[in-house]
N, C-alpha and C positions, 0 to 999 in steps of 0.2 A: 504495500499500499504505499502511496506517494502523494504527497501535496505539492501544489503549484505554489511559489512564491515570486515576489518581483523583488530585485535590489537595485540600488544607485550604485554605479561603478563609475571611477574616474577613470577613462578610456586613454588619455593622454593628457599633458599637462594643458589646462585651459576647457577641456571637454569631457562631458560627463553623459550617460546613457543609463536608461533602466534596461535591465535584463532579466529574463525569467528564467527561474530555478526550478528544479524537481528537489523535494526534500525528502530524505530518507526515512524509514521508520524509527522513530524513538527508540532508544531502549529503556530498561526499567527505572534507570537512575536519570532519565533525561526528562526534559518538558519540551512540549511545543508551543509557542508563544504567538499570539497575534498581536502586531504592533497597532497601538492606538494614536501615540504619538513619538516623534523623535526630536531633539534639539541638535541645532548646527553651533557646534564650537566655533565661531566664525573666525578667530585668529588662527588657531592652527588647522583647522579644515581649509580656509583659503590658503594655507601655504600648501598644503597636501594636493589641493585642486590645481594651483599652478605649478606644481613640479618644483617647489623650493626646499624639500626635506634633503640636507646635507646627506652625501653617501655614506658619511661616518656615523649618521645617528640612523639610518635606516632600520637597523635591526631594533634598537631601542625605543624607537618611535611606532612601532607595531602596536595596532590596537588588539585587546584579547581575541576577536573573532574576525580579524582582519583576513581578506582573501587577496591573492594577488600580492604584488610587489612594487614599491617605489621606482620610478614615478607613475609607474602605471602599464597596463589597466591594475586597478587597485580597488577593492570595496575596503571601505574605511569610515568611520564614526563611532562613538561610545555613548550616547545619550539616548536610548531607547526605553519606551514605557508601553508595557502591553499587557494583554489578558492571557492568562494560562489556559490553554484550550484542552489539552492533554497532559497528564503527567501522574504521579502518584497520588494516593489519597490525600486530601487536604490541602492542596495546593491548586487544584483545578478551579477555574474561576476567579481567582485572585489577580489583583492589579500589582504588577511589579517592573522595576525598575533593572535593566539590565546594559551592560558595557557592550552593546552591539553595533555594527553599522546600519544604516538607513535600509530597511528590509520590511516586507509586508508580513511574513511571516519566516520563524527560524526555530531551530533546535538547539539547545543549549543543556548543559548539565545541570541539574537541581541545584547543585552549589553556586551556580553562578547568577541565580535570580535573586532579588532582594525585594521581599513584600512591601509594600507601600504601607506606612502607618496610617491609622485611623485619622482623617482629618486632613488629609494631603492628596490632593486631586490628580488625578493623573495628567491633566493637561500643565499642571505647574512642576510635576516631578521631573520634566526634562531638565531642569535647573540643577539637577542632583550633581552630576560631572563637575559644572562650575564651580558649585557651594563645597564640593570636597576640596577641589583646588584651592578655593578661597581659605576654608579652614586650615588646611596644611601649610598655606602662606603664611598665615597668622601665628601659627605655631612656630613656623621657622622665625619670624620677625619677633615673639616675645615679648610682648609690650606688657608692661607693669601698670598697675593701678596709678592713675593720674597722668600718664605720659602723654605727650603732644606726639599724635601719630597723625602722619599726611600720607595720603595714597594718591599715586599721580597717574591718571589714567582711568576714566570712567567709563572703560569697557563693563561688559557682565561681570568679569571676575573683579576687576578695580572696584565696582561698586558693591560687591558681595563682601569684600574684604572691608571696605568702610562701614558698612551694616554692621558686620561682625564686631568691630573696634568699637563703633559708637554704644554697644551694648556693655562695654566694659567700665564699671563705675569709676567716674572720676577723670577718665580720658578725655581729651581735647582731640576731636578728630577733624579734619578736614579733608575734603576730595576735590582735587585738580585736575581740571580738563581745559583744553582750548576751545571745546564747544559748549558755547554759553548754554544751548539748550538742556544740557545735563543737569542745569542748576536746580530744575524742577523734579529731576529725578532724585538727587541728592536730597533734596527736602523732604520727600517722601519717606528716605530710607534713614531719616535724621542724622545726616551727615551734612554738616555747613560746607557750602562749595565755594571755591574761589577759582580765578583765573590765573595762570601761571605766574603774571606780573604780581599778584596779591596773595601768593603762597606763605602760609606759614613758616618763619624762619626758627633757626634752633630748635627744629624738630629732636625729640627723642629716637622716634623710629622713622623712617621713610620707606615705603612699598611702592615699588616702580612697576606700573603694569600697562604704560601707554604704547608700549611696542616701538617707541621713536627715540632716537639718540638725544633729541633736544630734551626729552623728559628725563633720561638719566643724567643728562647734564645739570638740569634742575634739581633732581634727586641729591646729588653731591653738592649742590651749593646751599640747601636750606638745612643740611643735617647739622645736628650740632656737636660738639666735641664729643669724639669716641661713639658717635652714634653708630646705628647699622641701618644701610640701605639692602633691602632685600629686593633682589631682582627677578621679578614673576613673568617679564616679557621674555618670548622665544621668538628670535629673530631669523631663524631658519638658517639659510645661506648668506643672510646679509653680514658684512664686516662691519662692525661698529667700535669708533673710535672712543677709549675712555679716558676722559679728561682728568688724568691723574696728577697734574702739576698743581700750581697754585697753592692751596691751603691743604690740600689732601692729606698730605703726611703730617703736617704740624697739627691738624685736626685728629690724627688718628683715626680715621673713619674705616669703617668695615663694609666691604662689599659680599653680600651673600646671596648664592643663588638658591631658588626654591622651585622644586619640581614634583609634581604628584605623584610619580612614579614609585615613588618610597616615602615612608613614613617620616615627618620630621624627627630627627635623633631625639629631640627631648620628650617625644611621646612613644617612641619606637620600642621599648622595654614593655609597655602595657597594651599598646595598640597593634590592631592589624587592620587591614583595607577594609575587611567586612564590617569591624566595630564602626571605622571612619565613615563609611558610606552610611551606616543606620543612624548615626549623628547627623550628617547632612541631611538625609530625609526627615529627621524628627525636626529639624529646624525650617523646613518648609512648609510648615503647617502654618505660618505668619503670611498671611494673604497681601501683605505691603510688598512681596517680593513679585506680584504680578506685574508690576511697574515695568520691571526686566524684561518681559516678553513683548517686543513693540513689533513683530511681525510674524505673520502664519501664512503657509500656501499648503496645496495639496502635494502629496508624494509625486504625483505624476509630472509635477512641475519643476521638480528638484534640478534637472540639467541647465535649466534657464536660470533658476533661482542662484544656482552656485555661482555661475557667470557673473551676476549682478553683486551678489555679496562680495566676491572676490575683487571686482574691479571699482565698484560704485556702491560701497555699503550705506552711503549716508548717515541717518541717526540710528540704524539697526542696533540693537543690543543682542538679545537672544532671538533667533529666530525660530519658529516653530513649525514641523511639519506636521500635517494632518493624514490618518489613514483612514480611508472609508472603505 
């Protein structure tokens, strides 16, 4: 017995298509998931779509259920929400999050599905992977009570980092972006907004998530003495100049990378990825986060949507894909 599915593939840099696939019969410890929604992680997926994954990172950049190889053809993505159609007793009919590419139906091990908590709608759960990244980044930043925390870059991940930081008692949090339209988003998230020229100085912690060299320069400029700059942007194959002259050494600044592929060292002895995803999903019970989902399209439109998001994203934060 086989099922038919359709999946989005990057055929070659800058070109995608929907392909039909036949699903094999699931084994006793697997589940069949019918997709309801998926989310596009615009920064990373745009780099994948345009063929900008460096050869040195192609193995590390593989998504859990990726098929094909970079730069293409490749089936990529990691923010799928669906309903379990077949599987062991107790899981059928449940709504789950899976780190799976954009596909209408798929088979995964039971251990790879994460049941959504009560109060978290499927449509919002597409933010799970982004929130997990933000959570890990804030662990890496390690802010303390009362710290001045500046987040540079009001994309989806930057907004989520600022939202989390603003919930820490006593922290003075600021979200910085070149796009003044993000001020309304920041307000709803409870994080004061500033343009780069008005960014708070002498910050205790700076999180950089703008994906631009100018943002990194600003992060170093506003960091206080012996402060940490956490770099959450991934530049793909771009070379970025680090401005390490001036007061960088005299102020004893630290630049720390953050990547969601591993648990932050401060939490690693006690946390695993499953616990981290569960925490991210629990945080999604806050309906405020719906402000970060700024676009939606049908699955069949993905080839054209990815071209637009890669080349002219406009004010899109998280783009949601709807499966019918």
